[in-house]
C-alpha positions as CSV (number, residue, x, y, z in Angstrom):
1,M,43.9,369.2,91.5
2,K,39.9,369.2,90.4
3,R,39.4,369.5,94.1
4,F,40.9,372.9,94.4
5,L,39.3,374.1,91.3
6,V,35.9,373.3,92.4
7,A,36.8,374.9,95.9
8,G,38.2,378.0,94.1
9,V,35.2,378.6,91.8
10,C,33.0,377.9,94.8
11,M,34.7,381.1,96.8
12,L,34.9,383.3,94.1
13,S,30.8,382.7,93.2
14,L,30.5,383.8,97.0
15,L,32.3,386.8,97.0
16,N,30.7,387.7,93.3
17,C,27.2,387.3,95.3
18,K,27.7,390.2,97.4
19,E,24.5,392.6,97.2
20,D,25.6,396.4,96.9
21,K,22.7,397.4,96.3
22,I,21.0,399.7,99.2
23,S,17.5,398.7,99.9
24,S,14.6,401.3,100.0
25,A,13.8,401.2,103.6
26,A,17.4,402.4,104.0
27,L,17.3,405.1,101.3
28,D,14.3,406.3,103.5
29,C,16.1,406.5,106.4
30,Y,18.8,408.6,105.3
31,S,17.2,410.6,102.8
32,G,19.6,413.6,103.4
33,F,22.1,412.0,102.4
34,E,23.0,411.1,98.4
35,G,25.4,408.5,97.2
36,L,25.1,406.1,99.8
37,T,26.9,402.8,99.7
38,R,27.5,399.3,102.0
39,G,30.6,399.4,103.8
40,E,31.6,396.7,105.9
41,Y,29.3,394.0,106.4
42,V,28.5,392.8,110.1
43,V,27.2,389.5,111.3
44,D,25.8,388.5,114.8
45,A,26.6,391.6,115.9
46,P,25.2,391.9,120.0
47,V,23.6,395.0,120.3
48,T,20.8,396.4,122.5
49,V,18.0,398.1,121.3
50,Q,18.0,402.0,122.8
51,L,13.9,403.7,121.7
52,T,15.0,406.9,123.6
53,G,16.4,410.2,122.5
54,G,14.5,411.8,119.4
55,L,15.9,409.6,117.2
56,A,15.2,410.5,113.3
57,V,15.3,406.5,112.4
58,G,13.4,405.6,115.7
59,S,15.8,403.9,117.4
60,Q,19.8,403.2,117.9
61,L,21.3,400.1,118.4
62,I,24.1,400.0,121.1
63,A,27.2,397.9,120.3
64,S,28.9,396.2,123.2
65,N,31.8,398.9,123.1
66,G,29.1,401.5,123.2
67,V,29.3,403.0,119.8
68,A,25.7,404.1,118.6
69,W,24.5,402.3,115.1
70,G,21.5,403.3,113.5
71,G,18.8,401.1,113.8
72,C,17.3,401.4,110.3
73,N,15.5,398.6,108.8
74,L,14.7,396.8,112.6
75,P,12.2,394.7,112.5
76,K,9.0,395.9,114.5
77,Q,9.5,392.9,116.9
78,F,12.7,393.9,118.0
79,M,11.4,397.8,118.5
80,Q,11.6,397.7,122.6
81,D,13.7,399.6,124.6
82,S,16.6,397.5,126.1
83,M,16.2,394.7,124.1
84,A,19.1,392.4,123.4
85,V,19.9,391.3,120.0
86,Y,21.9,390.0,117.5
87,V,22.0,392.0,114.2
88,T,23.5,391.1,110.9
89,G,23.8,394.4,108.4
90,Y,25.6,397.0,106.7
91,F,27.6,399.8,107.6
92,L,26.4,402.7,105.0
93,T,28.9,405.4,104.0
94,S,29.4,408.2,101.2
95,K,31.7,410.8,99.9
96,T,29.9,413.2,102.8
97,L,29.6,410.8,105.3
98,E,33.1,410.3,105.2
99,K,34.0,413.7,106.6
100,M,31.2,414.1,109.3
101,N,31.4,413.1,113.1
102,L,28.3,411.4,112.7
103,T,26.5,409.4,115.5
104,P,24.9,407.1,115.3
105,L,26.6,405.2,112.7
106,P,24.6,404.7,109.6
107,F,23.6,401.0,109.7
108,E,20.9,399.1,107.5
109,V,19.7,395.9,109.6
110,T,19.3,392.9,107.1
111,S,18.1,390.3,109.6
112,A,17.9,390.6,113.9
113,K,17.4,387.3,116.2
114,L,17.2,387.5,120.2
115,R,20.1,386.8,122.6
C-alpha cells in the first residue's frame, strides 16, 4: 500500500511541475498577441526547418504531416534550411488566436536535437 501512495505522490508532483510561464523569447516572437498561454506540450516531434518565405520569427518548422509550426526560440545551431530535427516545446494559444486561421501555428521550442 505504501508503494502505491508513494507512486501517487510522485505522479502528482510531476504533474504540478508543469511550467505555464511563457519565455520572454516567445513573447518577443508573438508580441502582437495578448494573453498568450501554453497549450499542448510536444516531445521529440520530427520536423524540418524552413528558413524561406519572409517569416516574422525567422524560421518555421514543417511537421511530418506537412503542417507549418512557428520556430520561436529555435537554437541558432539548428537555423539551417532543410535541417531535420526533433523539437520539444509548446503550442501557444490565446482567446484571439483561437478565432484565427493562422499559419504557421505559434510554437515555442524548448529543446531541439538532430535526427
